[in-house]
C-alpha positions as CSV (number, residue, x, y, z in Angstrom):
1,M,39.1,-42.5,71.5
2,A,40.8,-43.0,68.2
3,I,43.8,-46.3,67.1
4,A,45.2,-44.9,64.0
5,S,48.1,-47.6,62.7
6,M,50.8,-45.3,60.7
7,I,53.4,-46.2,58.6
8,V,56.1,-43.8,58.3
9,Q,58.5,-43.9,55.6
10,P,62.3,-42.0,56.2
11,A,64.7,-40.8,53.6
12,G,68.1,-42.6,53.2
13,E,70.2,-42.9,56.6
14,H,67.5,-41.0,59.0
15,T,65.6,-43.8,60.3
16,H,66.4,-42.6,64.1
17,T,66.9,-39.5,63.8
18,V,62.8,-39.4,62.4
19,I,62.4,-42.1,66.2
20,A,63.6,-39.5,67.9
21,A,61.1,-37.3,66.4
22,L,58.4,-39.4,66.7
23,E,58.9,-40.2,70.3
24,D,58.8,-36.3,71.0
25,I,55.5,-35.7,69.9
26,C,52.8,-36.8,72.7
27,G,50.5,-40.1,71.6
28,I,53.3,-41.7,69.6
29,T,54.2,-45.2,69.8
30,V,57.3,-46.5,67.5
31,H,56.1,-49.6,67.3
32,S,59.2,-50.9,65.2
33,V,61.0,-50.5,62.4
34,T,61.2,-52.9,59.3
35,A,63.5,-54.8,57.3
36,K,63.0,-51.9,54.3
37,E,64.0,-49.1,57.7
38,E,60.1,-48.1,57.1
39,I,58.6,-47.4,60.7
40,I,55.1,-48.7,62.4
41,I,54.2,-46.2,64.4
42,V,50.8,-46.5,66.5
43,V,48.8,-43.2,67.3
44,E,46.5,-43.1,70.3
45,T,44.2,-39.7,70.4
46,D,41.2,-38.3,72.3
47,S,39.6,-37.7,68.2
48,L,40.1,-38.3,64.5
49,A,41.3,-35.1,64.2
50,E,43.7,-35.2,66.5
51,V,44.9,-38.1,64.6
52,T,44.9,-35.7,61.2
53,Q,46.8,-33.6,63.1
54,I,49.1,-35.7,64.5
55,A,49.6,-37.2,60.8
56,S,50.2,-33.7,59.5
57,Q,52.7,-32.9,62.5
58,V,55.0,-35.9,61.1
59,E,54.2,-35.7,58.2
60,Q,56.2,-32.1,58.9
61,L,59.5,-33.4,60.3
62,S,62.6,-33.8,58.8
63,H,63.7,-36.7,56.9
64,V,60.2,-37.6,56.3
65,L,59.3,-38.8,53.1
66,G,55.4,-39.8,53.5
67,V,52.5,-41.4,56.3
68,F,50.6,-43.9,55.3
69,P,47.9,-44.7,57.6
70,A,47.6,-48.4,57.5
71,Y,44.6,-49.3,60.6
72,I,42.1,-46.5,61.9
73,S,39.5,-47.1,64.6
74,T,36.7,-44.8,66.2
75,A,34.5,-46.7,67.7
76,D,34.0,-45.8,70.7
77,E,33.7,-42.0,69.4
78,P,30.5,-40.1,69.6
79,L,28.5,-39.8,66.6
80,S,27.9,-36.1,66.0
């Protein structure tokens, strides 16, 4: 399993729109919103590859300026 924490930077006044879109993506939990309107999310998937796919999907959402990983763990993922 892979777990990642990411900061999502929404454009302007679109924080709630971006949160609604994030909540529709399987594997994402919206954790909180900072005073600067940055959205903190947690991503839980079966692999690091899926974390990367989800991050790319989030980047493609309307009104998202950027996605910034803060923490990634794959401690129990098999080495190959």
